mmCIF file of the N, C-alpha and C atoms, coordinates in Angstrom:
data_MODEL
# 
_entry.id   MODEL 
# 
loop_
_atom_site.group_PDB 
_atom_site.id 
_atom_site.type_symbol 
_atom_site.label_atom_id 
_atom_site.label_alt_id 
_atom_site.label_comp_id 
_atom_site.label_asym_id 
_atom_site.label_entity_id 
_atom_site.label_seq_id 
_atom_site.pdbx_PDB_ins_code 
_atom_site.Cartn_x 
_atom_site.Cartn_y 
_atom_site.Cartn_z 
_atom_site.occupancy 
_atom_site.B_iso_or_equiv 
_atom_site.pdbx_formal_charge 
_atom_site.auth_seq_id 
_atom_site.auth_comp_id 
_atom_site.auth_asym_id 
_atom_site.auth_atom_id 
_atom_site.pdbx_PDB_model_num 
ATOM 1   N N  . MET A 1 1  ? -3.711 16.018  -3.768  1.00 0.00 ? 1  MET A N  1 
ATOM 2   C CA . MET A 1 1  ? -3.685 14.993  -2.763  1.00 0.00 ? 1  MET A CA 1 
ATOM 3   C C  . MET A 1 1  ? -3.098 15.592  -1.481  1.00 0.00 ? 1  MET A C  1 
ATOM 4   N N  . GLU A 1 2  ? -3.783 15.393  -0.388  1.00 0.00 ? 2  GLU A N  1 
ATOM 5   C CA . GLU A 1 2  ? -3.318 15.871  0.909   1.00 0.00 ? 2  GLU A CA 1 
ATOM 6   C C  . GLU A 1 2  ? -2.818 14.692  1.731   1.00 0.00 ? 2  GLU A C  1 
ATOM 7   N N  . ILE A 1 3  ? -1.602 14.800  2.239   1.00 0.00 ? 3  ILE A N  1 
ATOM 8   C CA . ILE A 1 3  ? -1.043 13.782  3.124   1.00 0.00 ? 3  ILE A CA 1 
ATOM 9   C C  . ILE A 1 3  ? -1.008 14.377  4.518   1.00 0.00 ? 3  ILE A C  1 
ATOM 10  N N  . LYS A 1 4  ? -1.697 13.749  5.439   1.00 0.00 ? 4  LYS A N  1 
ATOM 11  C CA . LYS A 1 4  ? -1.871 14.294  6.782   1.00 0.00 ? 4  LYS A CA 1 
ATOM 12  C C  . LYS A 1 4  ? -0.752 13.850  7.720   1.00 0.00 ? 4  LYS A C  1 
ATOM 13  N N  . LYS A 1 5  ? -0.454 14.731  8.669   1.00 0.00 ? 5  LYS A N  1 
ATOM 14  C CA . LYS A 1 5  ? 0.559  14.439  9.671   1.00 0.00 ? 5  LYS A CA 1 
ATOM 15  C C  . LYS A 1 5  ? -0.082 13.659  10.824  1.00 0.00 ? 5  LYS A C  1 
ATOM 16  N N  . THR A 1 6  ? 0.685  12.731  11.395  1.00 0.00 ? 6  THR A N  1 
ATOM 17  C CA . THR A 1 6  ? 0.206  11.917  12.501  1.00 0.00 ? 6  THR A CA 1 
ATOM 18  C C  . THR A 1 6  ? 1.308  11.748  13.531  1.00 0.00 ? 6  THR A C  1 
ATOM 19  N N  . ASP A 1 7  ? 0.944  11.298  14.701  1.00 0.00 ? 7  ASP A N  1 
ATOM 20  C CA . ASP A 1 7  ? 1.933  10.878  15.681  1.00 0.00 ? 7  ASP A CA 1 
ATOM 21  C C  . ASP A 1 7  ? 2.434  9.496   15.274  1.00 0.00 ? 7  ASP A C  1 
ATOM 22  N N  . ASP A 1 8  ? 3.629  9.131   15.696  1.00 0.00 ? 8  ASP A N  1 
ATOM 23  C CA . ASP A 1 8  ? 4.130  7.788   15.410  1.00 0.00 ? 8  ASP A CA 1 
ATOM 24  C C  . ASP A 1 8  ? 3.217  6.748   16.058  1.00 0.00 ? 8  ASP A C  1 
ATOM 25  N N  . PHE A 1 9  ? 3.091  5.596   15.394  1.00 0.00 ? 9  PHE A N  1 
ATOM 26  C CA . PHE A 1 9  ? 2.249  4.518   15.916  1.00 0.00 ? 9  PHE A CA 1 
ATOM 27  C C  . PHE A 1 9  ? 2.822  3.180   15.501  1.00 0.00 ? 9  PHE A C  1 
ATOM 28  N N  . ASP A 1 10 ? 2.409  2.124   16.197  1.00 0.00 ? 10 ASP A N  1 
ATOM 29  C CA . ASP A 1 10 ? 2.863  0.774   15.882  1.00 0.00 ? 10 ASP A CA 1 
ATOM 30  C C  . ASP A 1 10 ? 2.152  0.284   14.626  1.00 0.00 ? 10 ASP A C  1 
ATOM 31  N N  . VAL A 1 11 ? 2.926  -0.247  13.699  1.00 0.00 ? 11 VAL A N  1 
ATOM 32  C CA . VAL A 1 11 ? 2.382  -0.783  12.453  1.00 0.00 ? 11 VAL A CA 1 
ATOM 33  C C  . VAL A 1 11 ? 2.048  -2.251  12.669  1.00 0.00 ? 11 VAL A C  1 
ATOM 34  N N  . THR A 1 12 ? 0.792  -2.608  12.435  1.00 0.00 ? 12 THR A N  1 
ATOM 35  C CA . THR A 1 12 ? 0.342  -3.984  12.626  1.00 0.00 ? 12 THR A CA 1 
ATOM 36  C C  . THR A 1 12 ? 0.314  -4.767  11.316  1.00 0.00 ? 12 THR A C  1 
ATOM 37  N N  . GLY A 1 13 ? 0.260  -4.053  10.205  1.00 0.00 ? 13 GLY A N  1 
ATOM 38  C CA . GLY A 1 13 ? 0.191  -4.720  8.909   1.00 0.00 ? 13 GLY A CA 1 
ATOM 39  C C  . GLY A 1 13 ? -1.218 -4.982  8.419   1.00 0.00 ? 13 GLY A C  1 
ATOM 40  N N  . ASP A 1 14 ? -2.210 -4.801  9.295   1.00 0.00 ? 14 ASP A N  1 
ATOM 41  C CA . ASP A 1 14 ? -3.586 -5.056  8.879   1.00 0.00 ? 14 ASP A CA 1 
ATOM 42  C C  . ASP A 1 14 ? -4.446 -3.794  8.840   1.00 0.00 ? 14 ASP A C  1 
ATOM 43  N N  . GLY A 1 15 ? -3.826 -2.637  9.092   1.00 0.00 ? 15 GLY A N  1 
ATOM 44  C CA . GLY A 1 15 ? -4.557 -1.378  9.025   1.00 0.00 ? 15 GLY A CA 1 
ATOM 45  C C  . GLY A 1 15 ? -5.456 -1.107  10.207  1.00 0.00 ? 15 GLY A C  1 
ATOM 46  N N  . SER A 1 16 ? -5.265 -1.854  11.310  1.00 0.00 ? 16 SER A N  1 
ATOM 47  C CA . SER A 1 16 ? -6.142 -1.674  12.467  1.00 0.00 ? 16 SER A CA 1 
ATOM 48  C C  . SER A 1 16 ? -5.741 -0.509  13.363  1.00 0.00 ? 16 SER A C  1 
ATOM 49  N N  . GLY A 1 17 ? -4.587 0.105   13.106  1.00 0.00 ? 17 GLY A N  1 
ATOM 50  C CA . GLY A 1 17 ? -4.157 1.244   13.912  1.00 0.00 ? 17 GLY A CA 1 
ATOM 51  C C  . GLY A 1 17 ? -5.130 2.397   13.808  1.00 0.00 ? 17 GLY A C  1 
ATOM 52  N N  . GLU A 1 18 ? -5.469 2.987   14.941  1.00 0.00 ? 18 GLU A N  1 
ATOM 53  C CA . GLU A 1 18 ? -6.427 4.096   14.988  1.00 0.00 ? 18 GLU A CA 1 
ATOM 54  C C  . GLU A 1 18 ? -5.997 5.258   14.094  1.00 0.00 ? 18 GLU A C  1 
ATOM 55  N N  . ASN A 1 19 ? -4.690 5.462   13.915  1.00 0.00 ? 19 ASN A N  1 
ATOM 56  C CA . ASN A 1 19 ? -4.185 6.570   13.099  1.00 0.00 ? 19 ASN A CA 1 
ATOM 57  C C  . ASN A 1 19 ? -4.676 6.499   11.657  1.00 0.00 ? 19 ASN A C  1 
ATOM 58  N N  . TRP A 1 20 ? -4.918 5.300   11.140  1.00 0.00 ? 20 TRP A N  1 
ATOM 59  C CA . TRP A 1 20 ? -5.375 5.169   9.750   1.00 0.00 ? 20 TRP A CA 1 
ATOM 60  C C  . TRP A 1 20 ? -6.744 5.803   9.543   1.00 0.00 ? 20 TRP A C  1 
ATOM 61  N N  . ASN A 1 21 ? -7.510 6.012   10.613  1.00 0.00 ? 21 ASN A N  1 
ATOM 62  C CA . ASN A 1 21 ? -8.825 6.658   10.492  1.00 0.00 ? 21 ASN A CA 1 
ATOM 63  C C  . ASN A 1 21 ? -8.709 8.148   10.204  1.00 0.00 ? 21 ASN A C  1 
ATOM 64  N N  . GLN A 1 22 ? -7.506 8.708   10.300  1.00 0.00 ? 22 GLN A N  1 
ATOM 65  C CA . GLN A 1 22 ? -7.292 10.139  10.053  1.00 0.00 ? 22 GLN A CA 1 
ATOM 66  C C  . GLN A 1 22 ? -7.275 10.493  8.566   1.00 0.00 ? 22 GLN A C  1 
ATOM 67  N N  . THR A 1 23 ? -7.187 9.491   7.705   1.00 0.00 ? 23 THR A N  1 
ATOM 68  C CA . THR A 1 23 ? -7.044 9.777   6.273   1.00 0.00 ? 23 THR A CA 1 
ATOM 69  C C  . THR A 1 23 ? -7.931 8.867   5.447   1.00 0.00 ? 23 THR A C  1 
ATOM 70  N N  . ASP A 1 24 ? -8.183 9.267   4.204   1.00 0.00 ? 24 ASP A N  1 
ATOM 71  C CA . ASP A 1 24 ? -9.036 8.507   3.291   1.00 0.00 ? 24 ASP A CA 1 
ATOM 72  C C  . ASP A 1 24 ? -8.193 7.660   2.350   1.00 0.00 ? 24 ASP A C  1 
ATOM 73  N N  . TRP A 1 25 ? -8.830 6.676   1.746   1.00 0.00 ? 25 TRP A N  1 
ATOM 74  C CA . TRP A 1 25 ? -8.178 5.861   0.720   1.00 0.00 ? 25 TRP A CA 1 
ATOM 75  C C  . TRP A 1 25 ? -7.973 6.691   -0.546  1.00 0.00 ? 25 TRP A C  1 
ATOM 76  N N  . ILE A 1 26 ? -6.875 6.454   -1.221  1.00 0.00 ? 26 ILE A N  1 
ATOM 77  C CA . ILE A 1 26 ? -6.583 7.046   -2.528  1.00 0.00 ? 26 ILE A CA 1 
ATOM 78  C C  . ILE A 1 26 ? -6.553 5.900   -3.528  1.00 0.00 ? 26 ILE A C  1 
ATOM 79  N N  . SER A 1 27 ? -7.403 5.951   -4.547  1.00 0.00 ? 27 SER A N  1 
ATOM 80  C CA . SER A 1 27 ? -7.417 4.907   -5.578  1.00 0.00 ? 27 SER A CA 1 
ATOM 81  C C  . SER A 1 27 ? -6.249 5.107   -6.531  1.00 0.00 ? 27 SER A C  1 
ATOM 82  N N  . LEU A 1 28 ? -5.550 4.025   -6.826  1.00 0.00 ? 28 LEU A N  1 
ATOM 83  C CA . LEU A 1 28 ? -4.459 4.069   -7.786  1.00 0.00 ? 28 LEU A CA 1 
ATOM 84  C C  . LEU A 1 28 ? -4.975 3.579   -9.129  1.00 0.00 ? 28 LEU A C  1 
ATOM 85  N N  . THR A 1 29 ? -4.748 4.351   -10.158 1.00 0.00 ? 29 THR A N  1 
ATOM 86  C CA . THR A 1 29 ? -5.228 4.022   -11.492 1.00 0.00 ? 29 THR A CA 1 
ATOM 87  C C  . THR A 1 29 ? -4.261 3.071   -12.180 1.00 0.00 ? 29 THR A C  1 
ATOM 88  N N  . GLN A 1 30 ? -4.804 1.990   -12.704 1.00 0.00 ? 30 GLN A N  1 
ATOM 89  C CA . GLN A 1 30 ? -3.980 1.038   -13.436 1.00 0.00 ? 30 GLN A CA 1 
ATOM 90  C C  . GLN A 1 30 ? -3.588 1.634   -14.780 1.00 0.00 ? 30 GLN A C  1 
ATOM 91  N N  . ARG A 1 31 ? -2.312 1.465   -15.133 1.00 0.00 ? 31 ARG A N  1 
ATOM 92  C CA . ARG A 1 31 ? -1.847 1.972   -16.419 1.00 0.00 ? 31 ARG A CA 1 
ATOM 93  C C  . ARG A 1 31 ? -2.479 1.162   -17.543 1.00 0.00 ? 31 ARG A C  1 
ATOM 94  N N  . SER A 1 32 ? -3.028 1.839   -18.530 1.00 0.00 ? 32 SER A N  1 
ATOM 95  C CA . SER A 1 32 ? -3.764 1.153   -19.593 1.00 0.00 ? 32 SER A CA 1 
ATOM 96  C C  . SER A 1 32 ? -2.852 0.518   -20.640 1.00 0.00 ? 32 SER A C  1 
ATOM 97  N N  . ASN A 1 33 ? -1.551 0.828   -20.618 1.00 0.00 ? 33 ASN A N  1 
ATOM 98  C CA . ASN A 1 33 ? -0.671 0.242   -21.621 1.00 0.00 ? 33 ASN A CA 1 
ATOM 99  C C  . ASN A 1 33 ? 0.003  -1.036  -21.122 1.00 0.00 ? 33 ASN A C  1 
ATOM 100 N N  . GLN A 1 34 ? -0.455 -1.580  -20.021 1.00 0.00 ? 34 GLN A N  1 
ATOM 101 C CA . GLN A 1 34 ? 0.092  -2.816  -19.485 1.00 0.00 ? 34 GLN A CA 1 
ATOM 102 C C  . GLN A 1 34 ? -0.642 -4.009  -20.091 1.00 0.00 ? 34 GLN A C  1 
ATOM 103 N N  . GLU A 1 35 ? 0.028  -5.159  -20.137 1.00 0.00 ? 35 GLU A N  1 
ATOM 104 C CA . GLU A 1 35 ? -0.584 -6.359  -20.707 1.00 0.00 ? 35 GLU A CA 1 
ATOM 105 C C  . GLU A 1 35 ? -1.720 -6.877  -19.828 1.00 0.00 ? 35 GLU A C  1 
ATOM 106 N N  . ASN A 1 36 ? -1.544 -6.842  -18.513 1.00 0.00 ? 36 ASN A N  1 
ATOM 107 C CA . ASN A 1 36 ? -2.558 -7.376  -17.600 1.00 0.00 ? 36 ASN A CA 1 
ATOM 108 C C  . ASN A 1 36 ? -3.508 -6.274  -17.177 1.00 0.00 ? 36 ASN A C  1 
ATOM 109 N N  . THR A 1 37 ? -4.581 -6.110  -17.914 1.00 0.00 ? 37 THR A N  1 
ATOM 110 C CA . THR A 1 37 ? -5.586 -5.103  -17.574 1.00 0.00 ? 37 THR A CA 1 
ATOM 111 C C  . THR A 1 37 ? -6.818 -5.817  -17.034 1.00 0.00 ? 37 THR A C  1 
ATOM 112 N N  . ASP A 1 38 ? -6.671 -6.446  -15.879 1.00 0.00 ? 38 ASP A N  1 
ATOM 113 C CA . ASP A 1 38 ? -7.731 -7.255  -15.302 1.00 0.00 ? 38 ASP A CA 1 
ATOM 114 C C  . ASP A 1 38 ? -8.752 -6.453  -14.509 1.00 0.00 ? 38 ASP A C  1 
ATOM 115 N N  . GLY A 1 39 ? -8.512 -5.155  -14.325 1.00 0.00 ? 39 GLY A N  1 
ATOM 116 C CA . GLY A 1 39 ? -9.468 -4.305  -13.640 1.00 0.00 ? 39 GLY A CA 1 
ATOM 117 C C  . GLY A 1 39 ? -9.499 -4.446  -12.135 1.00 0.00 ? 39 GLY A C  1 
ATOM 118 N N  . LEU A 1 40 ? -8.517 -5.110  -11.534 1.00 0.00 ? 40 LEU A N  1 
ATOM 119 C CA . LEU A 1 40 ? -8.482 -5.255  -10.087 1.00 0.00 ? 40 LEU A CA 1 
ATOM 120 C C  . LEU A 1 40 ? -8.034 -3.946  -9.442  1.00 0.00 ? 40 LEU A C  1 
ATOM 121 N N  . ALA A 1 41 ? -8.742 -3.527  -8.410  1.00 0.00 ? 41 ALA A N  1 
ATOM 122 C CA . ALA A 1 41 ? -8.491 -2.232  -7.785  1.00 0.00 ? 41 ALA A CA 1 
ATOM 123 C C  . ALA A 1 41 ? -7.338 -2.287  -6.784  1.00 0.00 ? 41 ALA A C  1 
ATOM 124 N N  . THR A 1 42 ? -6.600 -1.190  -6.704  1.00 0.00 ? 42 THR A N  1 
ATOM 125 C CA . THR A 1 42 ? -5.561 -0.994  -5.705  1.00 0.00 ? 42 THR A CA 1 
ATOM 126 C C  . THR A 1 42 ? -5.749 0.394   -5.123  1.00 0.00 ? 42 THR A C  1 
ATOM 127 N N  . ARG A 1 43 ? -5.605 0.493   -3.800  1.00 0.00 ? 43 ARG A N  1 
ATOM 128 C CA . ARG A 1 43 ? -5.737 1.789   -3.148  1.00 0.00 ? 43 ARG A CA 1 
ATOM 129 C C  . ARG A 1 43 ? -4.709 1.886   -2.028  1.00 0.00 ? 43 ARG A C  1 
ATOM 130 N N  . VAL A 1 44 ? -4.465 3.123   -1.579  1.00 0.00 ? 44 VAL A N  1 
ATOM 131 C CA . VAL A 1 44 ? -3.425 3.374   -0.590  1.00 0.00 ? 44 VAL A CA 1 
ATOM 132 C C  . VAL A 1 44 ? -3.873 4.459   0.381   1.00 0.00 ? 44 VAL A C  1 
ATOM 133 N N  . LYS A 1 45 ? -3.412 4.350   1.622   1.00 0.00 ? 45 LYS A N  1 
ATOM 134 C CA . LYS A 1 45 ? -3.514 5.423   2.600   1.00 0.00 ? 45 LYS A CA 1 
ATOM 135 C C  . LYS A 1 45 ? -2.093 5.844   2.934   1.00 0.00 ? 45 LYS A C  1 
ATOM 136 N N  . ILE A 1 46 ? -1.861 7.154   3.068   1.00 0.00 ? 46 ILE A N  1 
ATOM 137 C CA . ILE A 1 46 ? -0.523 7.672   3.352   1.00 0.00 ? 46 ILE A CA 1 
ATOM 138 C C  . ILE A 1 46 ? -0.611 8.667   4.504   1.00 0.00 ? 46 ILE A C  1 
ATOM 139 N N  . LEU A 1 47 ? 0.288  8.512   5.467   1.00 0.00 ? 47 LEU A N  1 
ATOM 140 C CA . LEU A 1 47 ? 0.437  9.452   6.570   1.00 0.00 ? 47 LEU A CA 1 
ATOM 141 C C  . LEU A 1 47 ? 1.918  9.757   6.736   1.00 0.00 ? 47 LEU A C  1 
ATOM 142 N N  . TYR A 1 48 ? 2.244  10.873  7.381   1.00 0.00 ? 48 TYR A N  1 
ATOM 143 C CA . TYR A 1 48 ? 3.641  11.155  7.702   1.00 0.00 ? 48 TYR A CA 1 
ATOM 144 C C  . TYR A 1 48 ? 3.745  11.646  9.138   1.00 0.00 ? 48 TYR A C  1 
ATOM 145 N N  . SER A 1 49 ? 4.927  11.450  9.717   1.00 0.00 ? 49 SER A N  1 
ATOM 146 C CA . SER A 1 49 ? 5.195  11.915  11.076  1.00 0.00 ? 49 SER A CA 1 
ATOM 147 C C  . SER A 1 49 ? 6.542  12.635  11.073  1.00 0.00 ? 49 SER A C  1 
ATOM 148 N N  . ASP A 1 50 ? 6.995  13.054  12.242  1.00 0.00 ? 50 ASP A N  1 
ATOM 149 C CA . ASP A 1 50 ? 8.306  13.696  12.341  1.00 0.00 ? 50 ASP A CA 1 
ATOM 150 C C  . ASP A 1 50 ? 9.441  12.733  12.011  1.00 0.00 ? 50 ASP A C  1 
ATOM 151 N N  . THR A 1 51 ? 9.171  11.426  12.077  1.00 0.00 ? 51 THR A N  1 
ATOM 152 C CA . THR A 1 51 ? 10.244 10.441  11.869  1.00 0.00 ? 51 THR A CA 1 
ATOM 153 C C  . THR A 1 51 ? 10.154 9.665   10.561  1.00 0.00 ? 51 THR A C  1 
ATOM 154 N N  . GLY A 1 52 ? 9.076  9.813   9.801   1.00 0.00 ? 52 GLY A N  1 
ATOM 155 C CA . GLY A 1 52 ? 8.984  9.066   8.544   1.00 0.00 ? 52 GLY A CA 1 
ATOM 156 C C  . GLY A 1 52 ? 7.597  9.077   7.948   1.00 0.00 ? 52 GLY A C  1 
ATOM 157 N N  . MET A 1 53 ? 7.397  8.168   6.979   1.00 0.00 ? 53 MET A N  1 
ATOM 158 C CA . MET A 1 53 ? 6.118  8.063   6.282   1.00 0.00 ? 53 MET A CA 1 
ATOM 159 C C  . MET A 1 53 ? 5.529  6.681   6.500   1.00 0.00 ? 53 MET A C  1 
ATOM 160 N N  . TYR A 1 54 ? 4.199  6.628   6.493   1.00 0.00 ? 54 TYR A N  1 
ATOM 161 C CA . TYR A 1 54 ? 3.466  5.384   6.660   1.00 0.00 ? 54 TYR A CA 1 
ATOM 162 C C  . TYR A 1 54 ? 2.615  5.151   5.415   1.00 0.00 ? 54 TYR A C  1 
ATOM 163 N N  . PHE A 1 55 ? 2.633  3.923   4.897   1.00 0.00 ? 55 PHE A N  1 
ATOM 164 C CA . PHE A 1 55 ? 1.839  3.561   3.729   1.00 0.00 ? 55 PHE A CA 1 
ATOM 165 C C  . PHE A 1 55 ? 1.026  2.312   4.064   1.00 0.00 ? 55 PHE A C  1 
ATOM 166 N N  . LEU A 1 56 ? -0.244 2.324   3.708   1.00 0.00 ? 56 LEU A N  1 
ATOM 167 C CA . LEU A 1 56 ? -1.119 1.169   3.858   1.00 0.00 ? 56 LEU A CA 1 
ATOM 168 C C  . LEU A 1 56 ? -1.728 0.890   2.493   1.00 0.00 ? 56 LEU A C  1 
ATOM 169 N N  . PHE A 1 57 ? -1.442 -0.273  1.941   1.00 0.00 ? 57 PHE A N  1 
ATOM 170 C CA . PHE A 1 57 ? -1.954 -0.644  0.625   1.00 0.00 ? 57 PHE A CA 1 
ATOM 171 C C  . PHE A 1 57 ? -3.049 -1.689  0.764   1.00 0.00 ? 57 PHE A C  1 
ATOM 172 N N  . HIS A 1 58 ? -4.033 -1.596  -0.115  1.00 0.00 ? 58 HIS A N  1 
ATOM 173 C CA . HIS A 1 58 ? -5.048 -2.634  -0.258  1.00 0.00 ? 58 HIS A CA 1 
ATOM 174 C C  . HIS A 1 58 ? -5.168 -2.930  -1.742  1.00 0.00 ? 58 HIS A C  1 
ATOM 175 N N  . SER A 1 59 ? -5.060 -4.191  -2.082  1.00 0.00 ? 59 SER A N  1 
ATOM 176 C CA . SER A 1 59 ? -5.151 -4.583  -3.486  1.00 0.00 ? 59 SER A CA 1 
ATOM 177 C C  . SER A 1 59 ? -6.013 -5.820  -3.622  1.00 0.00 ? 59 SER A C  1 
ATOM 178 N N  . GLU A 1 60 ? -6.746 -5.898  -4.709  1.00 0.00 ? 60 GLU A N  1 
ATOM 179 C CA . GLU A 1 60 ? -7.537 -7.086  -5.000  1.00 0.00 ? 60 GLU A CA 1 
ATOM 180 C C  . GLU A 1 60 ? -6.674 -8.190  -5.600  1.00 0.00 ? 60 GLU A C  1 
ATOM 181 N N  . MET A 1 61 ? -5.422 -7.868  -5.915  1.00 0.00 ? 61 MET A N  1 
ATOM 182 C CA . MET A 1 61 ? -4.486 -8.869  -6.426  1.00 0.00 ? 61 MET A CA 1 
ATOM 183 C C  . MET A 1 61 ? -3.834 -9.587  -5.248  1.00 0.00 ? 61 MET A C  1 
ATOM 184 N N  . MET A 1 62 ? -3.422 -10.832 -5.449  1.00 0.00 ? 62 MET A N  1 
ATOM 185 C CA . MET A 1 62 ? -2.759 -11.586 -4.389  1.00 0.00 ? 62 MET A CA 1 
ATOM 186 C C  . MET A 1 62 ? -1.346 -11.078 -4.133  1.00 0.00 ? 62 MET A C  1 
ATOM 187 N N  . PHE A 1 63 ? -0.602 -10.753 -5.194  1.00 0.00 ? 63 PHE A N  1 
ATOM 188 C CA . PHE A 1 63 ? 0.782  -10.326 -5.072  1.00 0.00 ? 63 PHE A CA 1 
ATOM 189 C C  . PHE A 1 63 ? 1.024  -9.094  -5.930  1.00 0.00 ? 63 PHE A C  1 
ATOM 190 N N  . LEU A 1 64 ? 1.781  -8.134  -5.390  1.00 0.00 ? 64 LEU A N  1 
ATOM 191 C CA . LEU A 1 64 ? 2.179  -6.952  -6.140  1.00 0.00 ? 64 LEU A CA 1 
ATOM 192 C C  . LEU A 1 64 ? 3.676  -7.058  -6.365  1.00 0.00 ? 64 LEU A C  1 
ATOM 193 N N  . THR A 1 65 ? 4.084  -7.345  -7.592  1.00 0.00 ? 65 THR A N  1 
ATOM 194 C CA . THR A 1 65 ? 5.500  -7.530  -7.875  1.00 0.00 ? 65 THR A CA 1 
ATOM 195 C C  . THR A 1 65 ? 5.852  -6.873  -9.198  1.00 0.00 ? 65 THR A C  1 
ATOM 196 N N  . PRO A 1 66 ? 6.731  -5.889  -9.185  1.00 0.00 ? 66 PRO A N  1 
ATOM 197 C CA . PRO A 1 66 ? 7.207  -5.320  -10.446 1.00 0.00 ? 66 PRO A CA 1 
ATOM 198 C C  . PRO A 1 66 ? 7.955  -6.381  -11.244 1.00 0.00 ? 66 PRO A C  1 
ATOM 199 N N  . PRO A 1 67 ? 7.960  -6.294  -12.562 1.00 0.00 ? 67 PRO A N  1 
ATOM 200 C CA . PRO A 1 67 ? 8.608  -7.309  -13.393 1.00 0.00 ? 67 PRO A CA 1 
ATOM 201 C C  . PRO A 1 67 ? 10.099 -7.479  -13.108 1.00 0.00 ? 67 PRO A C  1 
ATOM 202 N N  . SER A 1 68 ? 10.772 -6.434  -12.623 1.00 0.00 ? 68 SER A N  1 
ATOM 203 C CA . SER A 1 68 ? 12.213 -6.522  -12.429 1.00 0.00 ? 68 SER A CA 1 
ATOM 204 C C  . SER A 1 68 ? 12.612 -7.071  -11.065 1.00 0.00 ? 68 SER A C  1 
ATOM 205 N N  . ILE A 1 69 ? 11.627 -7.362  -10.196 1.00 0.00 ? 69 ILE A N  1 
ATOM 206 C CA . ILE A 1 69 ? 11.927 -7.877  -8.865  1.00 0.00 ? 69 ILE A CA 1 
ATOM 207 C C  . ILE A 1 69 ? 11.357 -9.286  -8.754  1.00 0.00 ? 69 ILE A C  1 
ATOM 208 N N  . PRO A 1 70 ? 12.165 -10.262 -8.349  1.00 0.00 ? 70 PRO A N  1 
ATOM 209 C CA . PRO A 1 70 ? 11.656 -11.640 -8.255  1.00 0.00 ? 70 PRO A CA 1 
ATOM 210 C C  . PRO A 1 70 ? 10.639 -11.775 -7.127  1.00 0.00 ? 70 PRO A C  1 
ATOM 211 N N  . THR A 1 71 ? 9.716  -12.711 -7.277  1.00 0.00 ? 71 THR A N  1 
ATOM 212 C CA . THR A 1 71 ? 8.765  -12.987 -6.210  1.00 0.00 ? 71 THR A CA 1 
ATOM 213 C C  . THR A 1 71 ? 9.356  -14.041 -5.293  1.00 0.00 ? 71 THR A C  1 
ATOM 214 N N  . PHE A 1 72 ? 8.963  -13.966 -4.051  1.00 0.00 ? 72 PHE A N  1 
ATOM 215 C CA . PHE A 1 72 ? 9.414  -14.937 -3.060  1.00 0.00 ? 72 PHE A CA 1 
ATOM 216 C C  . PHE A 1 72 ? 8.194  -15.588 -2.419  1.00 0.00 ? 72 PHE A C  1 
ATOM 217 N N  . LYS A 1 73 ? 7.220  -15.928 -3.242  1.00 0.00 ? 73 LYS A N  1 
ATOM 218 C CA . LYS A 1 73 ? 5.957  -16.463 -2.742  1.00 0.00 ? 73 LYS A CA 1 
ATOM 219 C C  . LYS A 1 73 ? 6.164  -17.706 -1.870  1.00 0.00 ? 73 LYS A C  1 
ATOM 220 N N  . ASN A 1 74 ? 7.067  -18.582 -2.254  1.00 0.00 ? 74 ASN A N  1 
ATOM 221 C CA . ASN A 1 74 ? 7.221  -19.848 -1.569  1.00 0.00 ? 74 ASN A CA 1 
ATOM 222 C C  . ASN A 1 74 ? 8.309  -19.840 -0.500  1.00 0.00 ? 74 ASN A C  1 
ATOM 223 N N  . SER A 1 75 ? 9.042  -18.754 -0.353  1.00 0.00 ? 75 SER A N  1 
ATOM 224 C CA . SER A 1 75 ? 10.151 -18.736 0.601   1.00 0.00 ? 75 SER A CA 1 
ATOM 225 C C  . SER A 1 75 ? 9.774  -18.145 1.948   1.00 0.00 ? 75 SER A C  1 
ATOM 226 N N  . GLY A 1 76 ? 8.604  -17.545 2.061   1.00 0.00 ? 76 GLY A N  1 
ATOM 227 C CA . GLY A 1 76 ? 8.224  -16.895 3.298   1.00 0.00 ? 76 GLY A CA 1 
ATOM 228 C C  . GLY A 1 76 ? 8.792  -15.491 3.434   1.00 0.00 ? 76 GLY A C  1 
ATOM 229 N N  . THR A 1 77 ? 9.533  -15.012 2.440   1.00 0.00 ? 77 THR A N  1 
ATOM 230 C CA . THR A 1 77 ? 10.109 -13.675 2.476   1.00 0.00 ? 77 THR A CA 1 
ATOM 231 C C  . THR A 1 77 ? 9.079  -12.676 1.999   1.00 0.00 ? 77 THR A C  1 
ATOM 232 N N  . ARG A 1 78 ? 8.949  -11.554 2.714   1.00 0.00 ? 78 ARG A N  1 
ATOM 233 C CA . ARG A 1 78 ? 8.031  -10.501 2.305   1.00 0.00 ? 78 ARG A CA 1 
ATOM 234 C C  . ARG A 1 78 ? 8.823  -9.308  1.823   1.00 0.00 ? 78 ARG A C  1 
ATOM 235 N N  . MET A 1 79 ? 8.441  -8.760  0.696   1.00 0.00 ? 79 MET A N  1 
ATOM 236 C CA . MET A 1 79 ? 9.067  -7.547  0.184   1.00 0.00 ? 79 MET A CA 1 
ATOM 237 C C  . MET A 1 79 ? 8.252  -6.354  0.628   1.00 0.00 ? 79 MET A C  1 
ATOM 238 N N  . LEU A 1 80 ? 8.908  -5.329  1.134   1.00 0.00 ? 80 LEU A N  1 
ATOM 239 C CA . LEU A 1 80 ? 8.199  -4.126  1.567   1.00 0.00 ? 80 LEU A CA 1 
ATOM 240 C C  . LEU A 1 80 ? 8.673  -2.954  0.749   1.00 0.00 ? 80 LEU A C  1 
# 
């Protein structure tokens, strides 16, 4: 996997930043030993700059929440 370097850019949350065109989507494989094997796809784009890393996720699921972290679906709080 190659992670490309980019200049810093404003994160919009919708992937519309021109910098995201510098890299391809990486498909994440669902673990087969999980109870919920619904086959919904998840993919990610990753870039890095001199000041940090950028991640853009796309998932066919509505919410991505590990079992040990509570969801805040109704509170308006977003977990990053």
